[in-house]
Jmol script that loads the backbone (N, CA, C; Angstrom):
load data "model"
ATOM      1  N   MET A   1     155.687  60.726 -80.154  1.00  0.00           N
ATOM      2  CA  MET A   1     155.208  61.807 -80.836  1.00  0.00           C
ATOM      3  C   MET A   1     156.061  62.301 -82.328  1.00  0.00           C
ATOM      4  N   ASP A   2     155.551  62.660 -83.358  1.00  0.00           N
ATOM      5  CA  ASP A   2     155.971  62.564 -84.878  1.00  0.00           C
ATOM      6  C   ASP A   2     156.570  64.225 -84.903  1.00  0.00           C
ATOM      7  N   GLY A   3     157.452  63.942 -85.768  1.00  0.00           N
ATOM      8  CA  GLY A   3     157.761  65.601 -86.266  1.00  0.00           C
ATOM      9  C   GLY A   3     157.303  66.726 -86.287  1.00  0.00           C
ATOM     10  N   HIS A   4     155.589  66.543 -86.553  1.00  0.00           N
ATOM     11  CA  HIS A   4     154.722  67.400 -86.650  1.00  0.00           C
ATOM     12  C   HIS A   4     154.322  67.740 -85.150  1.00  0.00           C
ATOM     13  N   GLY A   5     153.951  67.293 -84.498  1.00  0.00           N
ATOM     14  CA  GLY A   5     153.694  67.305 -82.967  1.00  0.00           C
ATOM     15  C   GLY A   5     154.705  68.142 -82.420  1.00  0.00           C
ATOM     16  N   GLY A   6     156.068  68.323 -82.597  1.00  0.00           N
ATOM     17  CA  GLY A   6     156.776  68.957 -81.729  1.00  0.00           C
ATOM     18  C   GLY A   6     157.109  70.276 -82.480  1.00  0.00           C
ATOM     19  N   ARG A   7     156.705  70.615 -83.752  1.00  0.00           N
ATOM     20  CA  ARG A   7     156.244  71.927 -84.584  1.00  0.00           C
ATOM     21  C   ARG A   7     155.349  72.517 -84.076  1.00  0.00           C
ATOM     22  N   GLU A   8     154.204  71.815 -84.101  1.00  0.00           N
ATOM     23  CA  GLU A   8     153.180  72.367 -83.120  1.00  0.00           C
ATOM     24  C   GLU A   8     153.127  72.857 -81.884  1.00  0.00           C
ATOM     25  N   ARG A   9     153.809  72.069 -81.316  1.00  0.00           N
ATOM     26  CA  ARG A   9     154.275  72.547 -79.525  1.00  0.00           C
ATOM     27  C   ARG A   9     155.164  73.741 -79.634  1.00  0.00           C
ATOM     28  N   GLN A  10     156.203  74.210 -80.414  1.00  0.00           N
ATOM     29  CA  GLN A  10     156.789  75.160 -80.850  1.00  0.00           C
ATOM     30  C   GLN A  10     155.884  76.476 -81.413  1.00  0.00           C
ATOM     31  N   LEU A  11     154.795  76.075 -82.010  1.00  0.00           N
ATOM     32  CA  LEU A  11     153.942  77.404 -82.314  1.00  0.00           C
ATOM     33  C   LEU A  11     153.037  77.495 -81.285  1.00  0.00           C
ATOM     34  N   PHE A  12     152.766  76.721 -80.436  1.00  0.00           N
ATOM     35  CA  PHE A  12     151.700  77.031 -79.114  1.00  0.00           C
ATOM     36  C   PHE A  12     152.367  77.730 -78.255  1.00  0.00           C
ATOM     37  N   GLU A  13     153.826  77.363 -77.950  1.00  0.00           N
ATOM     38  CA  GLU A  13     154.396  78.286 -76.822  1.00  0.00           C
ATOM     39  C   GLU A  13     154.637  79.813 -77.270  1.00  0.00           C
ATOM     40  N   LEU A  14     154.762  79.645 -78.556  1.00  0.00           N
ATOM     41  CA  LEU A  14     155.312  80.867 -79.419  1.00  0.00           C
ATOM     42  C   LEU A  14     154.252  81.965 -79.447  1.00  0.00           C
ATOM     43  N   GLY A  15     152.967  81.180 -79.370  1.00  0.00           N
ATOM     44  CA  GLY A  15     151.479  82.064 -79.627  1.00  0.00           C
ATOM     45  C   GLY A  15     151.117  82.464 -78.199  1.00  0.00           C
ATOM     46  N   ARG A  16     151.617  81.623 -77.041  1.00  0.00           N
ATOM     47  CA  ARG A  16     151.427  82.350 -75.354  1.00  0.00           C
ATOM     48  C   ARG A  16     151.945  83.390 -75.239  1.00  0.00           C
ATOM     49  N   LEU A  17     153.465  83.338 -75.646  1.00  0.00           N
ATOM     50  CA  LEU A  17     154.530  84.434 -75.533  1.00  0.00           C
ATOM     51  C   LEU A  17     154.033  85.903 -76.041  1.00  0.00           C
ATOM     52  N   VAL A  18     153.509  85.534 -77.395  1.00  0.00           N
ATOM     53  CA  VAL A  18     152.885  86.898 -78.062  1.00  0.00           C
ATOM     54  C   VAL A  18     151.810  87.225 -77.483  1.00  0.00           C
ATOM     55  N   LYS A  19     150.673  86.360 -76.861  1.00  0.00           N
ATOM     56  CA  LYS A  19     149.425  86.893 -76.372  1.00  0.00           C
ATOM     57  C   LYS A  19     149.995  87.685 -75.324  1.00  0.00           C
ATOM     58  N   ALA A  20     150.941  87.233 -74.344  1.00  0.00           N
ATOM     59  CA  ALA A  20     151.322  87.820 -72.958  1.00  0.00           C
ATOM     60  C   ALA A  20     151.968  88.800 -73.356  1.00  0.00           C
ATOM     61  N   GLY A  21     152.628  89.308 -74.580  1.00  0.00           N
ATOM     62  CA  GLY A  21     153.063  90.575 -74.695  1.00  0.00           C
ATOM     63  C   GLY A  21     154.707  90.453 -74.306  1.00  0.00           C
ATOM     64  N   LEU A  22     155.475  89.035 -74.136  1.00  0.00           N
ATOM     65  CA  LEU A  22     156.638  88.907 -73.952  1.00  0.00           C
ATOM     66  C   LEU A  22     157.602  89.287 -75.186  1.00  0.00           C
ATOM     67  N   THR A  23     156.847  89.120 -76.291  1.00  0.00           N
ATOM     68  CA  THR A  23     157.650  89.370 -77.761  1.00  0.00           C
ATOM     69  C   THR A  23     157.776  90.408 -78.227  1.00  0.00           C
ATOM     70  N   GLN A  24     158.518  90.594 -79.280  1.00  0.00           N
ATOM     71  CA  GLN A  24     158.634  92.021 -79.788  1.00  0.00           C
ATOM     72  C   GLN A  24     159.592  92.074 -80.889  1.00  0.00           C
ATOM     73  N   PRO A  25     159.309  92.846 -81.863  1.00  0.00           N
ATOM     74  CA  PRO A  25     160.064  92.802 -83.183  1.00  0.00           C
ATOM     75  C   PRO A  25     161.359  93.475 -82.628  1.00  0.00           C
ATOM     76  N   LEU A  26     162.553  93.064 -83.118  1.00  0.00           N
ATOM     77  CA  LEU A  26     163.776  93.268 -82.655  1.00  0.00           C
ATOM     78  C   LEU A  26     164.079  94.880 -83.186  1.00  0.00           C
ATOM     79  N   GLY A  27     163.526  95.635 -84.175  1.00  0.00           N
ATOM     80  CA  GLY A  27     163.080  96.663 -84.323  1.00  0.00           C
ATOM     81  C   GLY A  27     162.630  97.548 -83.384  1.00  0.00           C
ATOM     82  N   LEU A  28     162.176  97.472 -82.610  1.00  0.00           N
ATOM     83  CA  LEU A  28     161.390  97.927 -81.334  1.00  0.00           C
ATOM     84  C   LEU A  28     162.218  97.773 -80.016  1.00  0.00           C
ATOM     85  N   MET A  29     163.398  96.819 -79.997  1.00  0.00           N
ATOM     86  CA  MET A  29     164.000  96.563 -78.712  1.00  0.00           C
ATOM     87  C   MET A  29     164.795  98.187 -78.869  1.00  0.00           C
ATOM     88  N   ARG A  30     165.010  98.466 -77.182  1.00  0.00           N
ATOM     89  CA  ARG A  30     165.741  99.484 -77.037  1.00  0.00           C
ATOM     90  C   ARG A  30     167.439  99.279 -76.802  1.00  0.00           C
ATOM     91  N   PRO A  31     168.166 100.240 -76.962  1.00  0.00           N
ATOM     92  CA  PRO A  31     169.552  99.809 -76.606  1.00  0.00           C
ATOM     93  C   PRO A  31     169.538  99.046 -75.447  1.00  0.00           C
ATOM     94  N   GLY A  32     170.628  98.338 -75.302  1.00  0.00           N
ATOM     95  CA  GLY A  32     170.874  97.279 -74.145  1.00  0.00           C
ATOM     96  C   GLY A  32     169.798  96.335 -73.580  1.00  0.00           C
ATOM     97  N   GLY A  33     168.916  96.324 -74.683  1.00  0.00           N
ATOM     98  CA  GLY A  33     167.912  95.084 -74.455  1.00  0.00           C
ATOM     99  C   GLY A  33     168.475  93.712 -75.077  1.00  0.00           C
ATOM    100  N   VAL A  34     168.283  92.683 -74.689  1.00  0.00           N
ATOM    101  CA  VAL A  34     168.409  91.261 -74.547  1.00  0.00           C
ATOM    102  C   VAL A  34     167.225  90.485 -74.808  1.00  0.00           C
ATOM    103  N   GLY A  35     167.631  89.486 -75.521  1.00  0.00           N
ATOM    104  CA  GLY A  35     166.617  88.328 -75.993  1.00  0.00           C
ATOM    105  C   GLY A  35     166.734  87.347 -76.624  1.00  0.00           C
ATOM    106  N   ARG A  36     166.035  86.479 -76.784  1.00  0.00           N
ATOM    107  CA  ARG A  36     166.470  85.477 -77.668  1.00  0.00           C
ATOM    108  C   ARG A  36     165.577  85.312 -78.587  1.00  0.00           C
ATOM    109  N   ILE A  37     165.939  85.056 -80.297  1.00  0.00           N
ATOM    110  CA  ILE A  37     165.005  85.198 -81.208  1.00  0.00           C
ATOM    111  C   ILE A  37     164.251  83.851 -81.578  1.00  0.00           C
ATOM    112  N   LEU A  38     162.999  84.062 -81.630  1.00  0.00           N
ATOM    113  CA  LEU A  38     161.734  83.088 -81.717  1.00  0.00           C
ATOM    114  C   LEU A  38     161.733  82.722 -83.341  1.00  0.00           C
ATOM    115  N   ALA A  39     161.953  83.605 -84.080  1.00  0.00           N
ATOM    116  CA  ALA A  39     161.366  83.529 -84.932  1.00  0.00           C
ATOM    117  C   ALA A  39     162.006  84.377 -86.374  1.00  0.00           C
ATOM    118  N   VAL A  40     162.410  83.969 -87.344  1.00  0.00           N
ATOM    119  CA  VAL A  40     162.612  85.115 -88.566  1.00  0.00           C
ATOM    120  C   VAL A  40     161.559  85.000 -89.975  1.00  0.00           C
ATOM    121  N   ARG A  41     160.716  86.075 -89.734  1.00  0.00           N
ATOM    122  CA  ARG A  41     159.826  86.132 -90.739  1.00  0.00           C
ATOM    123  C   ARG A  41     159.696  87.313 -91.664  1.00  0.00           C
ATOM    124  N   SER A  42     159.643  87.233 -92.492  1.00  0.00           N
ATOM    125  CA  SER A  42     159.410  88.697 -93.479  1.00  0.00           C
ATOM    126  C   SER A  42     158.611  88.155 -95.024  1.00  0.00           C
ATOM    127  N   GLY A  43     158.161  89.003 -95.554  1.00  0.00           N
ATOM    128  CA  GLY A  43     156.973  88.840 -96.611  1.00  0.00           C
ATOM    129  C   GLY A  43     158.510  88.610 -97.558  1.00  0.00           C
ATOM    130  N   GLU A  44     159.731  89.037 -97.976  1.00  0.00           N
ATOM    131  CA  GLU A  44     160.396  88.963 -98.835  1.00  0.00           C
ATOM    132  C   GLU A  44     161.713  87.622 -98.468  1.00  0.00           C
ATOM    133  N   GLY A  45     161.324  86.854 -99.225  1.00  0.00           N
ATOM    134  CA  GLY A  45     162.712  85.763 -99.254  1.00  0.00           C
ATOM    135  C   GLY A  45     164.200  86.026 -99.004  1.00  0.00           C
ATOM    136  N   ASP A  46     164.460  87.283 -99.784  1.00  0.00           N
ATOM    137  CA  ASP A  46     165.588  87.603 -99.927  1.00  0.00           C
ATOM    138  C   ASP A  46     166.229  88.221 -98.290  1.00  0.00           C
ATOM    139  N   VAL A  47     165.065  89.174 -97.772  1.00  0.00           N
ATOM    140  CA  VAL A  47     165.673  89.326 -96.570  1.00  0.00           C
ATOM    141  C   VAL A  47     165.570  88.132 -95.607  1.00  0.00           C
ATOM    142  N   GLU A  48     164.672  87.517 -95.353  1.00  0.00           N
ATOM    143  CA  GLU A  48     164.685  86.567 -94.455  1.00  0.00           C
ATOM    144  C   GLU A  48     165.860  85.869 -94.728  1.00  0.00           C
ATOM    145  N   ARG A  49     166.474  85.113 -95.800  1.00  0.00           N
ATOM    146  CA  ARG A  49     167.623  84.586 -96.033  1.00  0.00           C
ATOM    147  C   ARG A  49     168.731  85.047 -95.992  1.00  0.00           C
ATOM    148  N   GLY A  50     168.840  86.402 -95.968  1.00  0.00           N
ATOM    149  CA  GLY A  50     169.955  87.165 -95.590  1.00  0.00           C
ATOM    150  C   GLY A  50     170.424  87.159 -94.238  1.00  0.00           C
ATOM    151  N   LEU A  51     169.042  87.483 -93.450  1.00  0.00           N
ATOM    152  CA  LEU A  51     169.142  87.431 -91.782  1.00  0.00           C
ATOM    153  C   LEU A  51     169.607  85.956 -91.386  1.00  0.00           C
ATOM    154  N   LEU A  52     169.042  84.971 -91.681  1.00  0.00           N
ATOM    155  CA  LEU A  52     169.483  83.541 -91.669  1.00  0.00           C
ATOM    156  C   LEU A  52     171.170  83.521 -91.847  1.00  0.00           C
ATOM    157  N   GLU A  53     171.590  83.785 -92.680  1.00  0.00           N
ATOM    158  CA  GLU A  53     172.923  83.688 -93.140  1.00  0.00           C
ATOM    159  C   GLU A  53     173.836  84.496 -92.509  1.00  0.00           C
ATOM    160  N   MET A  54     172.909  85.632 -91.762  1.00  0.00           N
ATOM    161  CA  MET A  54     173.989  86.681 -90.731  1.00  0.00           C
ATOM    162  C   MET A  54     174.104  85.933 -89.523  1.00  0.00           C
ATOM    163  N   GLY A  55     173.162  84.845 -89.173  1.00  0.00           N
ATOM    164  CA  GLY A  55     173.170  84.401 -88.089  1.00  0.00           C
ATOM    165  C   GLY A  55     171.990  84.243 -87.064  1.00  0.00           C
ATOM    166  N   PHE A  56     170.892  85.175 -87.484  1.00  0.00           N
ATOM    167  CA  PHE A  56     169.787  85.476 -87.061  1.00  0.00           C
ATOM    168  C   PHE A  56     168.614  84.246 -87.068  1.00  0.00           C
ATOM    169  N   VAL A  57     169.153  83.300 -86.260  1.00  0.00           N
ATOM    170  CA  VAL A  57     168.361  82.003 -86.439  1.00  0.00           C
ATOM    171  C   VAL A  57     167.619  81.444 -84.840  1.00  0.00           C
ATOM    172  N   GLU A  58     166.846  80.919 -85.138  1.00  0.00           N
ATOM    173  CA  GLU A  58     165.858  80.451 -83.822  1.00  0.00           C
ATOM    174  C   GLU A  58     166.406  79.862 -82.706  1.00  0.00           C
ATOM    175  N   GLY A  59     166.748  80.612 -81.616  1.00  0.00           N
ATOM    176  CA  GLY A  59     167.550  80.210 -80.314  1.00  0.00           C
ATOM    177  C   GLY A  59     168.695  81.202 -79.869  1.00  0.00           C
ATOM    178  N   ALA A  60     168.970  81.900 -80.859  1.00  0.00           N
ATOM    179  CA  ALA A  60     170.321  82.409 -81.159  1.00  0.00           C
ATOM    180  C   ALA A  60     170.148  84.026 -79.738  1.00  0.00           C
ATOM    181  N   CYS A  61     170.831  84.119 -79.305  1.00  0.00           N
ATOM    182  CA  CYS A  61     170.648  85.482 -78.392  1.00  0.00           C
ATOM    183  C   CYS A  61     171.145  86.739 -78.757  1.00  0.00           C
ATOM    184  N   VAL A  62     170.422  87.579 -78.884  1.00  0.00           N
ATOM    185  CA  VAL A  62     170.986  89.177 -79.501  1.00  0.00           C
ATOM    186  C   VAL A  62     170.596  90.146 -78.683  1.00  0.00           C
ATOM    187  N   GLU A  63     171.650  91.042 -78.574  1.00  0.00           N
ATOM    188  CA  GLU A  63     171.564  92.473 -77.684  1.00  0.00           C
ATOM    189  C   GLU A  63     171.670  93.337 -78.652  1.00  0.00           C
ATOM    190  N   VAL A  64     170.928  94.424 -78.254  1.00  0.00           N
ATOM    191  CA  VAL A  64     170.857  95.895 -79.238  1.00  0.00           C
ATOM    192  C   VAL A  64     171.519  96.471 -78.378  1.00  0.00           C
ATOM    193  N   LEU A  65     172.610  96.742 -79.213  1.00  0.00           N
ATOM    194  CA  LEU A  65     173.877  97.922 -78.771  1.00  0.00           C
ATOM    195  C   LEU A  65     173.651  99.331 -79.030  1.00  0.00           C
ATOM    196  N   HIS A  66     173.143  99.914 -80.171  1.00  0.00           N
ATOM    197  CA  HIS A  66     172.935 101.209 -80.447  1.00  0.00           C
ATOM    198  C   HIS A  66     171.888 101.066 -81.620  1.00  0.00           C
ATOM    199  N   HIS A  67     171.151 102.313 -81.564  1.00  0.00           N
ATOM    200  CA  HIS A  67     170.047 103.158 -82.744  1.00  0.00           C
ATOM    201  C   HIS A  67     171.077 104.046 -83.033  1.00  0.00           C
ATOM    202  N   GLY A  68     170.933 104.223 -84.533  1.00  0.00           N
ATOM    203  CA  GLY A  68     171.665 105.467 -85.314  1.00  0.00           C
ATOM    204  C   GLY A  68     170.560 106.584 -85.028  1.00  0.00           C
ATOM    205  N   PHE A  69     171.515 107.640 -85.266  1.00  0.00           N
ATOM    206  CA  PHE A  69     171.100 109.081 -84.795  1.00  0.00           C
ATOM    207  C   PHE A  69     169.605 109.280 -85.835  1.00  0.00           C
ATOM    208  N   LEU A  70     169.477 109.612 -87.140  1.00  0.00           N
ATOM    209  CA  LEU A  70     168.844 110.069 -87.865  1.00  0.00           C
ATOM    210  C   LEU A  70     168.060 108.802 -88.266  1.00  0.00           C
ATOM    211  N   GLY A  71     166.661 109.168 -87.664  1.00  0.00           N
ATOM    212  CA  GLY A  71     165.662 108.137 -88.264  1.00  0.00           C
ATOM    213  C   GLY A  71     166.162 106.544 -87.516  1.00  0.00           C
ATOM    214  N   ARG A  72     166.699 106.665 -86.569  1.00  0.00           N
ATOM    215  CA  ARG A  72     167.146 105.596 -85.352  1.00  0.00           C
ATOM    216  C   ARG A  72     167.619 104.366 -86.593  1.00  0.00           C
ATOM    217  N   ASP A  73     167.946 104.722 -87.885  1.00  0.00           N
ATOM    218  CA  ASP A  73     168.628 103.447 -88.187  1.00  0.00           C
ATOM    219  C   ASP A  73     170.137 103.796 -88.556  1.00  0.00           C
ATOM    220  N   PRO A  74     171.328 103.042 -88.819  1.00  0.00           N
ATOM    221  CA  PRO A  74     170.446 101.522 -88.598  1.00  0.00           C
ATOM    222  C   PRO A  74     170.825 101.277 -86.911  1.00  0.00           C
ATOM    223  N   LEU A  75     170.552 100.029 -86.758  1.00  0.00           N
ATOM    224  CA  LEU A  75     170.433  99.130 -85.469  1.00  0.00           C
ATOM    225  C   LEU A  75     171.774  98.315 -85.685  1.00  0.00           C
ATOM    226  N   ALA A  76     172.581  98.476 -84.437  1.00  0.00           N
ATOM    227  CA  ALA A  76     173.704  97.823 -84.093  1.00  0.00           C
ATOM    228  C   ALA A  76     173.455  96.451 -83.212  1.00  0.00           C
ATOM    229  N   VAL A  77     173.396  95.606 -83.697  1.00  0.00           N
ATOM    230  CA  VAL A  77     173.032  94.064 -82.722  1.00  0.00           C
ATOM    231  C   VAL A  77     174.052  93.435 -82.637  1.00  0.00           C
ATOM    232  N   ARG A  78     174.262  92.644 -81.563  1.00  0.00           N
ATOM    233  CA  ARG A  78     175.122  91.617 -80.825  1.00  0.00           C
ATOM    234  C   ARG A  78     174.597  90.491 -81.236  1.00  0.00           C
ATOM    235  N   ILE A  79     175.094  89.258 -81.801  1.00  0.00           N
ATOM    236  CA  ILE A  79     174.732  87.983 -82.086  1.00  0.00           C
ATOM    237  C   ILE A  79     175.405  86.871 -81.279  1.00  0.00           C
ATOM    238  N   ASN A  80     174.741  86.213 -80.207  1.00  0.00           N
ATOM    239  CA  ASN A  80     175.390  85.239 -79.169  1.00  0.00           C
ATOM    240  C   ASN A  80     176.769  85.663 -78.933  1.00  0.00           C
ATOM    241  N   GLN A  81     177.018  87.042 -78.591  1.00  0.00           N
ATOM    242  CA  GLN A  81     177.902  87.419 -77.781  1.00  0.00           C
ATOM    243  C   GLN A  81     179.188  87.334 -78.738  1.00  0.00           C
ATOM    244  N   ALA A  82     178.914  87.228 -80.188  1.00  0.00           N
ATOM    245  CA  ALA A  82     180.382  87.065 -80.692  1.00  0.00           C
ATOM    246  C   ALA A  82     180.496  87.653 -82.446  1.00  0.00           C
ATOM    247  N   MET A  83     179.328  88.045 -82.524  1.00  0.00           N
ATOM    248  CA  MET A  83     179.295  88.704 -84.033  1.00  0.00           C
ATOM    249  C   MET A  83     178.279  90.103 -83.813  1.00  0.00           C
ATOM    250  N   THR A  84     178.940  91.194 -84.269  1.00  0.00           N
ATOM    251  CA  THR A  84     178.111  92.550 -84.219  1.00  0.00           C
ATOM    252  C   THR A  84     177.666  92.750 -85.840  1.00  0.00           C
ATOM    253  N   VAL A  85     176.421  93.116 -86.063  1.00  0.00           N
ATOM    254  CA  VAL A  85     175.577  93.851 -87.373  1.00  0.00           C
ATOM    255  C   VAL A  85     174.961  94.821 -87.435  1.00  0.00           C
ATOM    256  N   ALA A  86     174.983  95.345 -88.205  1.00  0.00           N
ATOM    257  CA  ALA A  86     174.481  96.560 -88.544  1.00  0.00           C
ATOM    258  C   ALA A  86     173.024  96.221 -89.305  1.00  0.00           C
ATOM    259  N   LEU A  87     171.434  96.447 -88.819  1.00  0.00           N
ATOM    260  CA  LEU A  87     170.653  96.168 -89.843  1.00  0.00           C
ATOM    261  C   LEU A  87     169.664  97.410 -89.930  1.00  0.00           C
ATOM    262  N   ARG A  88     168.770  97.933 -91.031  1.00  0.00           N
ATOM    263  CA  ARG A  88     168.038  98.701 -91.021  1.00  0.00           C
ATOM    264  C   ARG A  88     166.858  98.370 -89.905  1.00  0.00           C
ATOM    265  N   ARG A  89     166.188  98.991 -89.645  1.00  0.00           N
ATOM    266  CA  ARG A  89     165.012  98.757 -88.708  1.00  0.00           C
ATOM    267  C   ARG A  89     163.774  97.954 -89.734  1.00  0.00           C
ATOM    268  N   GLY A  90     163.789  98.262 -90.623  1.00  0.00           N
ATOM    269  CA  GLY A  90     162.864  97.096 -91.481  1.00  0.00           C
ATOM    270  C   GLY A  90     163.160  95.879 -91.580  1.00  0.00           C
ATOM    271  N   GLU A  91     164.481  95.679 -91.546  1.00  0.00           N
ATOM    272  CA  GLU A  91     164.858  94.260 -91.270  1.00  0.00           C
ATOM    273  C   GLU A  91     164.831  93.768 -90.427  1.00  0.00           C
ATOM    274  N   ALA A  92     165.162  94.789 -88.844  1.00  0.00           N
ATOM    275  CA  ALA A  92     164.953  94.164 -87.803  1.00  0.00           C
ATOM    276  C   ALA A  92     163.747  93.956 -87.260  1.00  0.00           C
ATOM    277  N   ASN A  93     162.731  94.687 -87.992  1.00  0.00           N
ATOM    278  CA  ASN A  93     161.458  94.067 -87.198  1.00  0.00           C
ATOM    279  C   ASN A  93     160.865  92.778 -88.033  1.00  0.00           C
ATOM    280  N   ALA A  94     161.896  91.785 -88.686  1.00  0.00           N
ATOM    281  CA  ALA A  94     161.145  90.769 -89.347  1.00  0.00           C
ATOM    282  C   ALA A  94     161.727  89.691 -88.416  1.00  0.00           C
ATOM    283  N   VAL A  95     162.490  89.994 -87.484  1.00  0.00           N
ATOM    284  CA  VAL A  95     162.901  89.132 -86.540  1.00  0.00           C
ATOM    285  C   VAL A  95     162.325  89.299 -84.957  1.00  0.00           C
ATOM    286  N   LEU A  96     161.871  88.277 -84.659  1.00  0.00           N
ATOM    287  CA  LEU A  96     160.749  88.099 -83.495  1.00  0.00           C
ATOM    288  C   LEU A  96     161.532  87.599 -82.255  1.00  0.00           C
ATOM    289  N   VAL A  97     161.814  88.114 -81.445  1.00  0.00           N
ATOM    290  CA  VAL A  97     162.540  88.299 -79.977  1.00  0.00           C
ATOM    291  C   VAL A  97     161.699  88.252 -78.516  1.00  0.00           C
ATOM    292  N   GLY A  98     161.974  87.077 -77.793  1.00  0.00           N
ATOM    293  CA  GLY A  98     161.373  86.670 -76.493  1.00  0.00           C
ATOM    294  C   GLY A  98     162.329  87.212 -75.604  1.00  0.00           C
ATOM    295  N   PRO A  99     161.834  86.676 -74.239  1.00  0.00           N
ATOM    296  CA  PRO A  99     162.787  86.758 -73.441  1.00  0.00           C
ATOM    297  C   PRO A  99     163.763  86.077 -73.323  1.00  0.00           C
ATOM    298  N   LEU A 100     164.782  86.217 -72.685  1.00  0.00           N
ATOM    299  CA  LEU A 100     166.148  85.713 -72.496  1.00  0.00           C
ATOM    300  C   LEU A 100     165.821  84.517 -71.408  1.00  0.00           C
ATOM    301  N   LEU A 101     165.837  83.185 -71.829  1.00  0.00           N
ATOM    302  CA  LEU A 101     165.410  82.249 -70.705  1.00  0.00           C
ATOM    303  C   LEU A 101     167.035  81.667 -70.005  1.00  0.00           C
ATOM    304  N   ASN A 102     166.417  81.146 -68.636  1.00  0.00           N
ATOM    305  CA  ASN A 102     167.721  80.958 -68.135  1.00  0.00           C
ATOM    306  C   ASN A 102     167.942  79.559 -68.639  1.00  0.00           C
ATOM    307  N   ARG A 103     169.102  79.165 -69.071  1.00  0.00           N
ATOM    308  CA  ARG A 103     169.629  78.058 -69.417  1.00  0.00           C
ATOM    309  C   ARG A 103     169.676  76.814 -68.455  1.00  0.00           C
ATOM    310  N   ALA A 104     170.063  77.334 -67.075  1.00  0.00           N
ATOM    311  CA  ALA A 104     169.721  76.378 -66.016  1.00  0.00           C
ATOM    312  C   ALA A 104     168.743  75.612 -65.362  1.00  0.00           C
ATOM    313  N   THR A 105     167.457  76.400 -65.913  1.00  0.00           N
ATOM    314  CA  THR A 105     166.054  75.996 -65.594  1.00  0.00           C
ATOM    315  C   THR A 105     165.739  75.007 -66.706  1.00  0.00           C
ATOM    316  N   ASP A 106     166.340  74.936 -67.899  1.00  0.00           N
ATOM    317  CA  ASP A 106     166.015  73.992 -68.776  1.00  0.00           C
ATOM    318  C   ASP A 106     166.419  72.414 -68.837  1.00  0.00           C
ATOM    319  N   VAL A 107     167.702  72.798 -68.009  1.00  0.00           N
ATOM    320  CA  VAL A 107     168.257  71.180 -67.681  1.00  0.00           C
ATOM    321  C   VAL A 107     167.865  70.886 -66.493  1.00  0.00           C
ATOM    322  N   GLU A 108     167.610  69.445 -66.349  1.00  0.00           N
ATOM    323  CA  GLU A 108     167.077  68.794 -65.212  1.00  0.00           C
ATOM    324  C   GLU A 108     168.321  68.624 -64.218  1.00  0.00           C
ATOM    325  N   PRO A 109     167.665  68.913 -63.108  1.00  0.00           N
ATOM    326  CA  PRO A 109     169.010  68.692 -62.090  1.00  0.00           C
ATOM    327  C   PRO A 109     169.672  67.360 -62.091  1.00  0.00           C
ATOM    328  N   THR A 110     171.012  67.477 -61.599  1.00  0.00           N
ATOM    329  CA  THR A 110     171.243  65.862 -61.243  1.00  0.00           C
ATOM    330  C   THR A 110     170.897  65.475 -59.906  1.00  0.00           C
ATOM    331  N   THR A 111     170.964  64.228 -59.462  1.00  0.00           N
ATOM    332  CA  THR A 111     170.484  63.724 -58.345  1.00  0.00           C
ATOM    333  C   THR A 111     171.746  63.614 -57.506  1.00  0.00           C
ATOM    334  N   ASP A 112     171.940  63.633 -56.141  1.00  0.00           N
ATOM    335  CA  ASP A 112     173.273  63.490 -55.298  1.00  0.00           C
ATOM    336  C   ASP A 112     173.726  62.254 -55.661  1.00  0.00           C
ATOM    337  N   GLN A 113     173.065  61.145 -56.248  1.00  0.00           N
ATOM    338  CA  GLN A 113     174.032  59.768 -56.678  1.00  0.00           C
ATOM    339  C   GLN A 113     174.969  60.333 -57.892  1.00  0.00           C
ATOM    340  N   GLU A 114     173.956  60.985 -59.040  1.00  0.00           N
ATOM    341  CA  GLU A 114     174.878  60.914 -59.902  1.00  0.00           C
ATOM    342  C   GLU A 114     176.011  61.933 -59.851  1.00  0.00           C
ATOM    343  N   SER A 115     176.237  62.788 -59.042  1.00  0.00           N
ATOM    344  CA  SER A 115     177.180  63.862 -58.581  1.00  0.00           C
ATOM    345  C   SER A 115     178.146  63.121 -58.081  1.00  0.00           C
ATOM    346  N   ARG A 116     178.135  62.380 -57.230  1.00  0.00           N
ATOM    347  CA  ARG A 116     179.168  61.665 -56.246  1.00  0.00           C
ATOM    348  C   ARG A 116     180.014  60.824 -57.416  1.00  0.00           C
ATOM    349  N   PRO A 117     181.384  61.132 -56.897  1.00  0.00           N
ATOM    350  CA  PRO A 117     182.439  60.126 -57.290  1.00  0.00           C
ATOM    351  C   PRO A 117     182.005  58.652 -56.952  1.00  0.00           C
ATOM    352  N   SER A 118     182.555  57.808 -57.948  1.00  0.00           N
ATOM    353  CA  SER A 118     182.548  56.364 -57.791  1.00  0.00           C
ATOM    354  C   SER A 118     183.524  55.425 -56.823  1.00  0.00           C
TER     355      SER A 118
END
end "model"
wireframe off; spacefill off
backbone 0.3
color backbone group
C-alpha cells in the first residue's frame, strides 16, 4: 500500500468516529475530560500553525483542566501530561478530539515462546 492508502484509511477511521459521535471539538469538552487529538483544523493558517507549535499534534493526549469564569474563556488544557496551556474557546474548537484509546490493545500480544528466557 502506498502513502496515499494510509492517509485514506486514517480519514476513513476519522469519519467513522465523527459519525458515531465519539469526537468533539476541544472547546466543548468538560473539565476533567480526556481524549486523543485526531486533527487540528482551522480556517486560519496562523491559528493552526500556533496550535501545532504548542504541541497540539495528532495523537497527543489532552485533558481539560479548567474553564474560565466569564464567557468560559480561557480553557486550561494539559498536553501529554507534560505541559499546561491556556486557550481561547475559538482556538480550542479547531482541535478535534476523540476517545483515549488503550495503548495495550494497539500492541500485538507476545507469545509464550517470545516471553520465555532462552
